[in-house]
N, C-alpha and C positions, 0 to 999 in steps of 0.2 A: 822479480818479473823478468821474463825473457826479453832481450833487446830486440829481437826480430818481431815484425808485425804479426800478431796472432793469426791473421788470415792466411799467411804464407809460411807459418812456422814449420809445418810438416815437410815443405819442399826445401827448407834451408836449415837443417839441424845444426850445421857447423856454425851458424850465427848465434846460437843460444849462449855461447860462452864468451862472446866478444862483441864489440861495437864496430862494425865494419862500415867505414865511410870513405872507401877508396875505389869506387866503381869506375871512376874515370881512368884508373890504371889497369885494373883487371877485374872482371866480374866473378861472382861466386855462382857456380852452376847449380841449378836445382836438382833434386834427386832424380827427376824424370830424365834429365839429360845424362846423368851418370848411369842410370839404368839403360839408356839407349846405347851408350858406349859399351857397357858390359855385354849387352845382347849381340852387338857386332863382333866383339872379341870371341864370344862363344861360337858364333857362326863361322868366323875365320878359322877357329881351331878345328871345327868338325869338317868344314868343306871350304877351303880357301878359294878354290876355283869358282864355286858357286857364289860365295860372298863377294868376290871381286869381279864378277862377270859384268859385261856392259849393261845387261839388263838390271842387275842389282844396283850398280852405280847410277844408272839412269833413273831408276825409281826413287832412289835416295835424293838425287838432285831435284827431281820434280817436287818431292815433298818439301824440301828446303825452300825452293822457289816460292811455293804456295804460302808458306808460313812467314817468310821474310818480306815478301812484296808489300803487304799492307803497312809495314813499319818503315818502308823506304819510299813510299809514295809513288810506286809504279806497279805495273802489271807483272804477274809471274813470268810472262814471256820476255820481259825486258831484263830479268835478273840473270847475270852470268857469273860464273865462278872462275877466279883467276889464280888462286894459290892459297897461301896460308894466312894472309893478312891484308890490310889496306894497301900496303906498299905495292904489292903485285898489281893491284887494280889501278892505282894511280900511274904506275909506270907503263902499263898497257895502254891506258888512255893517252898519256903524253906521247908515247912513241907512235901512236896512230895518227897524230896530227902532223901534217906535212909542213914543218918549219923549213924555212929557207934562210940562208945567211942574210942578215939585215932585218929579219923579223924580230918581234919582241914578245915576251911573255910577262905577265904581271903576277906577283906574289905578295903576301902580307908579311911584314917583318916579324910578327910574333908567332907565325904559324909553325907547325910541327917540323922537326928537322928533316923529315922526308922531303919537304918542299925545298929545303936548303940543298939537299942532295940533287934534286931535279934541276935546280937553278945551276948547279955546277955542271951537270951534264949538258944542259942547253947552251951554256956559255961556250963549252968546248966545241959545239956545233956552229958557233958564230951567231947565236941568238942573243940579243940583248935582254937582260932580265931587269925589269923595273920593280922597285920595292915600294909598297905603300906603308908609310909609317903610322903606327897606332897613336891614338890619343887616349892616354891612360888605360891602355889595354883594350880599346874598342875601335871600331872602324865605321865610317859612314859611306853609303854607296856613292855619294857625290864626289868623294875623294878620287874615284876612279877616273873622272873626267880629266884630271891633271896628268894621267899617265897613259890612258888608252887612246890609240890613234889608228889610222888605216893599216899600219904594219903590225898591229897586235893580233897574234894568232890564238892566244889562250890566256884565260884567267884561271889561276890555280888558287883555291881557297878552301878553308874549312867552314862548315856551317856553324860550329861552336868552337871557339878558341880554347885550346887545351889548357892554357895557363890561367887566363882570367875568367873563363866560363862565359864570355860574351857570346850571345846568340845573334848571328848576323842575318840580315834580311836577304836571303839568297835570291829571291825573286827580283829585288831591286838591283842587286849587283849583276845578276845575269842580264837584266835589261840593258844596262850600260854596255856590257861586253858584247851582247848580240847586236847592238846598234852598229858596232864596228865589225860585225860578222866574225867575231872571235868565238872560239869554243870555250865552254865553262866546265872545268873539272872540279868537283866538290868532294872533299873528304868529310863524310858524315859520321865518322865513327863515334864522335862525342855527342851525337844526337840520336842515332838509330837505336830504338828500344827504350828510350827514356822520354822523348818528346815527340809530339805529332810531326809528321814529315812536311811541315809548312814550307812551301816554296821550292822543295827539292825537285819537283817535276819540271822546273824551268831550266835545270842544268842539262848539259849534254852527257856527262858522265857523273854518277853519284857513287863514290867508292865507300866501302864499308868493311869492317872486320867484326867478327862475332865475339871477340874475347872480352869486351867491356860491358856495355849496357845491355847487349843482346845475350849475356849470361852463358856464353859457350866458349870458354878458353881452350878449345881443342884444335885450333888451327884452321880457320877458313876465312877467306877474303873474297870479295867480289864487287860487282857494281851493277847499277841500273844504267842501261844504254838507251839514249833517245833515238827516235826515228831519224832525226837529222844525221846523227852520227852513223847510223846503219847505212843511210843512203849515200853519204859523202866520204866516208873514211873506210880504210881497210886495216885489218889487224896486222901488227908488225911482225908477228911470229906464229903463223898458224901451225898446228900440229896434226898428227894423224887423226885424232878424235874430232877435229873440226870438219873433217870430210863428210860430204852428204851421203853417208852409207846407211842403207836401210836394214840390211841383213848382215850383221857382223860375222856370224858363223860362216856364211857363204863367202864373205870378203876374205877372211883369214885363210880359207881353203883355196880360193881362186889362184891358180898358177900363173895367170896373166898379169898379175900386179907388176907394175914397172913405173919409172918416173913418168909423171903426167897422166897416169892411169885414171885418176879422178880429180875433180876440182879440189883445191887445197882448203876451201872453207865453204860454209853455207852462205851463199852470196847475199841473200836478202833477209838475213836474220841477225838479231843481236848475238846469237850463239857463235857467230864467227869470231867474236872477241873473247870467247871462253878459252881457258887454258887447254891446249891441245894434247896434253899428256894425261897421265894417270893420277888421279887424286883418290885416296881410299874412301870407302863408304863412311867410316866413322865420323869425320867432322860434319858431314851432311846430316846424318841421323841425329847427332848431338845438337846441331844448330836448329834443326826443325823442332826437336823436342823442347828446347829452351824457349824458342820463339812462340811455341804453342801456349806456354804459360802466359807470356805477355799478351797474346791475342785473347786468351780467356779473360784476363783482367780488362783488356781493351786499352789501346794506347791513349785514349782520352782520360781514362781513369788513372793510368800510370802517370801521365803528365800532371794531373791534378794532385796526386800524392807527392810527386817530386816537388812541385811548387809549394805545397803546404809545408813540407819539411824544410825546404829552402828558406821560407819566411821565418820559421822557428829558429833555424840555424843563424840567420842574420841577426835576429833579435837577441839571441844568446851572446853572439860575438859583440854586438853593440853594448850590451850590459857589462861586458868585460872591458869596454873601451878599446877593443881591437880596431885596427884600421881595415875596413872591408874594401877590397880593391875591385871586386866584381861590379859590373854596371848595376845601378839601382833600379833601372826601368824594368817593369814587368815584361815588356815586349822583348827585352834583351836577356832575360833571365834563363838560366839552365840549371842542371843539377850540380854544377860546379860552383863553389864559393872559394875565392882566394882572399886570404887575410894575413895581417901581420900583428904580432905582439911585441917582437923585438926590433932591433935596428940593424941586424946583419943576417946574411944568408946562413952563416954558421949557427947562429942561434936558432933559426928555423929548422935546420937539419937536426940539431940536438933535441929540440922540442918534439919533433916527430918520433925520434927514437925513444924518448922518455914516455910519450903517450902510448906507444906500442907495448911497452913494459906494463902499462896499466890496462891493457886490453882494448885500447882505442886506436883504430887503424886509419890514419890519413897519410898524406905525403907532402913533399915540398917541391915546388916547381918554379921555374923562371925563364924568361926569354925577353930580348929586346929591352933590357933595362927594368923590366917588371918582375917581381919575385915575391914569394910568400909561402905560407902553408896552404895546401889545397885540400878541402874536404868536399866529398861528393856524395849525394844522397840519392837513393833509388827506392822503388816502391816496396821492396821487402823491409826497409828500415821502419822504425817506429820513433816516436818522440823520445823514447828512452835513450836512443843512440845520441840524439842531439844534446839531451841533458847530460849524458855521460861525458861527452866532449867538453861541454862548458865547465863541468865540475873538475875534470882533469886539468884543464887549462888554468883554472883558478888555483888549483893546488900547485901547479908548476910555478906560478907567479909568486907563491908564498903568501 
C-alpha cells in the first residue's frame, strides 16, 4: 500500500516510495505547485519582460495573499512579503520597533536560532534581552510577568516550538505583553498550514515562511501586520516598490524623478512593510498553488488529520517505551513529536541516518538542554507512515 494518504496521492507522487515525516524541516510540494513553477519558467523563457513586469508580479502577489491569509488568521490586505524566508520578516518587524538604550526585549530560551541572532543584534544596540526558561520544553503565559515591565518593547516568540512541538497560547502571551504596551512578534512557521491560526490575530507581526507546512519550498517569506503596527511604526528600509506609484510605465519614463520626488512608502497601509525591491513571480505562484490545496481540504480538516496521526504516533512510541518529550495536553499539541530511545545525541543522529536508509525520513533536534528525534506529520501522511516508523525503530533496537 502506498504510504501517502490515498486522497492526496495524485498530488504527492514522490511520497509513494518513502515515509516522509519531516514536514517541520521542509515540506514536499504538491504537483500543482511544481506545475506553477514550470509555467512561470516557460513564461520567463518566452517573454522575460512581460513575466517580470510590475503587473505580473502584482497579480501573483495578490493571488498569494488571498490563498495564504486564511491560514495565517488575517485578511489578504494585511499580508506582506519580505523576502525568501521567515528570517526576513522577523528582522523587518524587529527593526521597525523603536528600541532605545535601556529598553528590553523578551525571548524564549528554546526558540529558533533566528531569535538568538536577533538577541545579539539588540544587545549591540544597548537593549537588554530577557530570556524565559522552558519547563520541560514548554512555556506558560504567566512566566512573562517575571520579566515584562514598563521598559519592555517587544516579545519575540514562536507559536509552535520547533524542537518540542509545544503549541503556545499566543493570545495569552500577547495579552501580558500588550499590558506593558510592548509589541508582539510571532514566528508562525511551525503552525501555518498545519493548524488553525488560533490566537495569531492578537500579535502585531506574524511571520511565516512557505517552505515547511505550507508546502512551497521555493523561497518566500512574509508576515501579517496589525493595524496598530501600521499606525505606530515605520518600515526600517523602504525601497522603490514601496512608493505610492499608480502607473509604473509613466513613472519609469518621467524625466522629473529626483530625490524626494515621491513619498518613500505607502503611509497608511501594511504594504509599507513589504520588501521594496524585486522578488520574482515564481515563489508567489508556487505558494498560492500549494496553499490552494490546503484551502481545498480546509484548515480545520488539515488540523484534524494532523492531530489524528499525532495520536497514533504517540501511541506507537509509547508501545516502544520511547520517552515522548512533547507536551501531552491536546491544547498544546502540534504536528511535531519529539522523543528519545537512546541516551545520547549521537545515538539520535545515528538512528535518523539508519531510518533514512529504510525509507523513513525524520530528523534530530535540540535546544536549551532538550533534545531527541523529531517526527512531524501532515495531512498527506497516512497511518502507514506511522506504522513504518514504529516498525523501523523496533528493528533498530534489535
